[in-house]
N, C-alpha and C positions, 0 to 999 in steps of 0.2 A: 438284852440289846433290842433296840426299836427299829422297826424295818418300816421304811415309806416307798410308796410305789410312786414313780413319776410317771406322768401321762405326757405325752409328747403334743406338739402341735402340729400338725400336718393340713393338708389341702381342706380336709371337712372342717376344721376347727375354724380356718380362714373364710370358709363360706357362710358359716353361723355368725362369726364375728361381722362379716358384711351385712347380714341380715338384720342384725342389732342395729348396726350404723344407719340403715334405713329406716328402721322401725322407731328409733329413739327419737328423732325430730318430730316424726309424725306424731308422736305421743305426747312429748314434753316440749317440742318447740312451739313457736307462736302459731295461732291458727292460721294466719294468712301464708299462702305457700311462698309469695314472692318474699316474704321477710325471713324465709327460713335459709336463704342463700348464705346470709352472713353469720349463721351461727355455728358453733363448733361444739364438738362432743363435751370439750373441757367446760364450756360457758353454761351448759346444761348440766353439769356436774359429774360427768363420766369421764374418767382417765381410759387411755388406752390399755394399760395393764388390767383395769378393772373389766373392760371388756373381753381380753383375753381369758382372765378368770372364768368370766361368765359363760363364755363360748366353751371353754372346757368342759364346764359342768354340765351344760347342756348336751355336749357329744357324749359324754361318758354317763349320762342319766345320773349325776350324783347331787346331792343338795347342798347348796352353796350356804355355807354357815358364815354369817357375819353380822357386825353391829352398825356397819356403815349405812348411814341414812341415804345415800344415793344409790347405793347398790340394792337397798331394799325396795326401792321404787320399781325396779326392773322384774320382781316378783311375777311369774306367770308369762313373762315375754319370751316368744319362740320356745316355751315349754320348759322354763327356767324354773326350778324349786328354790326356795330361800327360806331359811330357818333364820330368825333373830336371836342372837346370843347376847 
């Protein structure tokens, strides 16, 4: 029988996710700050579930394994380690 470990989402995960939500527009959004007001995470290619998964990987110091081209762009942000499979 295969066993899985479930990692919970808590306040620390939420804090990491918030940091990502601030860092992503700075990294991938328009250069001019006033043009960043109308962008969304989705318009930059990042869904909310992607950010929660990335935040959990950061929190638990795990390597995120993905072939998702948008997630691959987050490699190194807030300490996130990604492997492209």
